[in-house]
C-alpha positions as CSV (number, residue, x, y, z in Angstrom):
1,M,-156.0,3.1,4.9
2,G,-155.6,2.5,8.4
3,W,-153.3,0.2,9.6
4,K,-153.8,-0.1,13.5
5,S,-155.2,-3.5,13.2
6,Y,-152.8,-4.9,11.2
7,N,-149.7,-7.1,12.0
8,L,-146.5,-5.8,10.5
9,V,-143.9,-8.9,9.5
10,A,-140.6,-7.9,8.2
11,F,-138.1,-10.1,6.4
12,G,-134.8,-9.8,5.0
13,C,-131.1,-10.0,6.0
14,S,-128.9,-8.1,8.8
15,Y,-130.2,-4.9,7.8
16,T,-133.6,-5.9,8.7
17,F,-132.4,-7.8,11.9
18,G,-130.5,-4.5,13.1
19,H,-126.7,-6.1,13.2
20,G,-124.6,-3.8,14.9
21,L,-127.0,-1.5,16.7
22,K,-126.3,-1.4,20.4
23,D,-128.9,-3.8,21.7
24,C,-127.6,-6.3,18.5
25,I,-123.9,-6.6,18.7
26,A,-121.9,-9.6,20.2
27,S,-119.0,-9.3,22.8
28,D,-116.6,-9.8,19.8
29,G,-117.7,-6.3,18.5
30,R,-118.5,-7.9,15.0
31,S,-121.3,-10.5,15.2
32,S,-124.8,-9.9,15.4
33,G,-126.7,-10.1,18.8
34,P,-129.1,-13.3,19.4
35,L,-132.2,-11.3,18.8
36,P,-133.2,-8.5,16.3
37,S,-133.0,-4.8,17.4
38,K,-135.6,-2.8,18.8
39,Y,-133.9,0.0,17.0
40,A,-134.2,-1.6,13.5
41,W,-136.4,-0.1,10.8
42,P,-139.2,-2.6,11.3
43,T,-139.9,-1.6,14.9
44,I,-139.5,2.4,13.9
45,L,-141.9,1.9,11.0
46,G,-144.2,-0.1,13.2
47,K,-144.5,3.0,15.5
48,L,-144.9,5.4,12.5
49,G,-147.6,3.5,11.0
50,S,-149.3,2.6,13.9
51,F,-149.5,-1.1,13.3
52,N,-150.9,-3.6,15.9
53,S,-147.6,-5.7,16.2
54,V,-144.2,-5.9,14.7
55,D,-142.3,-9.0,13.9
56,N,-138.8,-8.7,12.6
57,M,-137.9,-11.9,10.7
58,G,-134.5,-10.7,9.5
59,I,-131.8,-13.3,9.3
60,P,-128.1,-12.1,9.3
61,G,-126.2,-13.0,6.4
62,A,-129.3,-14.5,4.8
63,S,-129.7,-15.0,0.8
64,S,-132.7,-14.1,-1.2
65,K,-133.6,-18.0,-1.1
66,R,-133.3,-18.1,2.6
67,V,-135.9,-15.3,3.1
68,V,-138.4,-16.9,0.2
69,K,-138.0,-20.1,2.5
70,K,-138.6,-18.0,5.6
71,V,-141.8,-16.4,4.0
72,L,-143.1,-19.8,3.0
73,E,-142.6,-21.2,6.6
74,Y,-144.1,-18.1,8.5
75,D,-147.5,-18.6,10.1
76,F,-149.3,-15.4,9.4
77,K,-151.9,-13.8,11.5
78,D,-155.1,-12.6,10.0
79,K,-154.5,-9.0,8.6
80,S,-151.0,-9.0,8.2
81,V,-148.9,-6.6,6.0
82,V,-145.3,-7.7,4.9
83,V,-142.4,-5.7,3.8
84,I,-139.2,-7.3,2.7
85,L,-135.8,-5.6,2.1
86,W,-133.8,-8.3,-0.3
87,P,-130.6,-9.4,0.6
88,N,-127.7,-9.1,-2.0
89,K,-128.5,-11.0,-5.0
90,D,-124.9,-12.5,-5.0
91,R,-125.2,-14.8,-1.9
92,Q,-126.2,-18.3,-2.8
93,T,-128.0,-20.9,-0.4
94,I,-128.3,-24.7,-1.8
95,F,-130.5,-26.5,0.7
96,K,-129.7,-30.2,1.3
97,G,-133.0,-30.8,3.4
98,Q,-135.5,-28.7,5.5
99,H,-132.7,-27.8,8.1
100,D,-129.3,-28.4,6.1
101,M,-127.7,-26.1,3.6
102,L,-124.8,-24.8,1.9
103,H,-124.8,-21.0,2.2
104,M,-122.4,-19.0,0.2
105,M,-121.5,-15.3,0.2
106,P,-118.4,-13.8,-1.8
107,S,-117.0,-12.4,1.7
108,F,-116.3,-16.2,2.8
109,I,-113.5,-16.1,0.1
110,Y,-111.3,-13.6,2.2
111,K,-112.4,-15.1,5.6
112,D,-113.2,-11.5,6.6
113,M,-116.4,-12.6,8.3
114,P,-117.1,-12.5,12.3
115,K,-116.7,-15.6,13.8
116,A,-120.4,-16.8,14.2
117,F,-120.4,-17.3,10.7
118,W,-117.7,-19.7,10.3
119,R,-119.5,-21.9,12.9
120,G,-119.8,-25.5,11.4
121,K,-117.7,-24.6,8.5
122,D,-114.7,-27.0,7.6
123,S,-111.4,-25.9,6.4
124,N,-112.2,-26.1,2.7
125,F,-115.2,-24.0,3.1
126,A,-113.5,-20.9,1.4
127,D,-112.1,-22.7,-1.2
128,Q,-115.6,-24.3,-2.1
129,V,-117.0,-20.8,-2.3
130,K,-114.2,-19.5,-4.3
131,M,-114.9,-22.1,-6.7
132,Y,-118.3,-21.4,-7.1
133,Y,-117.8,-17.6,-7.4
134,E,-114.9,-18.2,-10.2
135,N,-117.0,-20.9,-12.1
136,F,-120.6,-20.7,-11.6
137,H,-121.5,-17.1,-10.4
138,E,-123.2,-14.9,-13.3
139,E,-124.6,-11.6,-12.9
140,F,-127.3,-12.2,-15.3
141,N,-128.6,-15.3,-13.3
142,C,-128.5,-13.5,-9.9
143,V,-130.9,-11.0,-11.5
144,F,-133.0,-13.6,-13.0
145,E,-133.4,-15.3,-9.7
146,Q,-133.8,-12.3,-7.7
147,K,-136.8,-11.3,-10.3
148,I,-138.2,-14.6,-9.7
149,Y,-138.3,-14.8,-6.0
150,I,-139.6,-11.2,-5.7
151,N,-142.5,-11.8,-7.9
152,Y,-143.3,-15.4,-6.7
153,V,-143.4,-14.0,-3.0
154,H,-145.6,-11.1,-4.1
155,S,-148.2,-13.9,-5.8
156,Y,-147.9,-16.3,-3.2
157,L,-148.7,-13.6,-0.3
158,K,-151.6,-12.3,-2.5
159,T,-153.3,-15.7,-2.6
160,K,-153.5,-15.3,1.1
161,G,-154.9,-12.1,1.0
162,I,-151.6,-10.4,2.1
163,K,-150.3,-7.0,1.1
164,S,-146.4,-7.2,0.4
165,F,-144.3,-4.5,-0.2
166,H,-140.6,-4.7,-1.8
167,L,-137.3,-3.0,-1.4
168,V,-134.2,-3.5,-3.4
169,P,-131.2,-1.2,-3.4
170,E,-130.8,0.4,-6.7
171,H,-127.7,-1.1,-7.5
172,E,-128.8,-4.6,-6.6
173,Y,-131.5,-5.0,-9.1
174,D,-130.1,-4.9,-12.8
175,K,-127.8,-1.8,-13.3
176,G,-125.0,-4.2,-13.7
177,L,-126.2,-5.5,-16.8
178,P,-126.3,-4.5,-20.2
179,Q,-129.0,-2.2,-21.3
180,E,-130.7,-4.8,-23.8
181,D,-130.9,-7.2,-20.6
182,Q,-132.2,-4.7,-18.4
183,E,-134.9,-4.0,-21.2
184,Y,-135.5,-8.1,-21.2
185,F,-136.0,-8.0,-17.4
186,K,-138.6,-5.3,-17.3
187,S,-141.4,-7.5,-18.6
188,Y,-140.8,-9.8,-15.6
189,D,-142.6,-7.8,-13.1
190,L,-146.0,-8.8,-12.1
191,S,-148.8,-6.2,-12.2
192,G,-149.7,-4.9,-8.8
193,L,-145.7,-5.5,-7.6
194,N,-145.2,-2.8,-5.0
195,L,-141.6,-2.4,-5.4
196,A,-139.2,0.7,-4.5
197,L,-135.7,1.1,-5.6
198,I,-133.3,2.4,-2.7
199,Q,-130.6,4.8,-3.4
200,W,-128.4,3.4,-0.8
201,S,-126.9,6.7,0.7
202,K,-129.9,8.7,0.1
203,H,-132.8,6.3,1.6
204,F,-130.9,4.1,4.0
205,K,-127.3,4.5,5.1
206,I,-126.3,7.5,6.6
207,D,-124.3,6.6,9.8
208,D,-122.7,3.4,11.0
209,A,-123.5,0.9,13.5
210,L,-121.2,-0.3,16.3
211,D,-119.5,-3.3,14.4
212,K,-116.0,-2.7,13.1
213,P,-114.4,-2.7,10.6
214,H,-117.2,-3.1,8.0
215,S,-120.0,-1.4,9.8
216,H,-123.7,-2.0,9.2
217,P,-126.2,0.9,9.1
218,G,-126.6,2.9,12.2
219,P,-129.6,4.0,14.1
220,N,-130.0,7.3,12.3
221,S,-130.2,4.9,9.2
222,H,-132.7,2.9,10.2
223,K,-134.8,6.0,11.2
224,N,-133.9,7.2,7.7
225,L,-135.5,3.8,5.8
226,A,-138.3,3.5,8.3
227,V,-139.7,7.2,7.2
228,N,-139.0,6.6,3.4
229,I,-140.7,3.4,3.8
230,R,-143.8,5.1,5.3
231,K,-143.7,7.6,2.7
232,W,-143.4,5.2,-0.3
233,F,-146.0,2.6,0.9
234,F,-147.9,3.7,4.0
């Protein structure tokens, strides 16, 4: 199947946005730039697959729930193809309205995040996040929600005649669960779901971006992932 007339739309978090690549890093040396990187995997995949256009809708720090909301709000063109690199399942977003939310990541507990992520946060935010992860966070629940999000987006896009392709790091899927729970979740995937499990150090991250001290994937990593996505799906 030729893809020259199709528009590629990519969703995900900072690993899709291209955080830390040379055109996507702020003056503090840690935060991302304001626009997605042209060196990130969506742009590379767009060239490898000869797509008509590429729209990188990655959101730095996004949860899977934020990705779902972004997909639902997106104005798709005719003949679109969607690829989603799903974020870390431990992230949690609670929407208070269309434009207001409480967004939590484990990293906030240690306050070891770029300043941009702390914008608008009050002094008690880290304590609130710590309380959530100590009292309400459950691995089974995270896998349950992730499975629901992936399958719902697949089904939603299918009703619009849009093919979707889903990428999940292998350790993020259900590997942390007991064997009986892994077997339980196998029945959740809808038929026709195009999903690939990524082995992180083999299929994606092979070098570092410029952000320190916890670097995102570098330029060769994004090329590596784009080549693998084309091999798996296109």
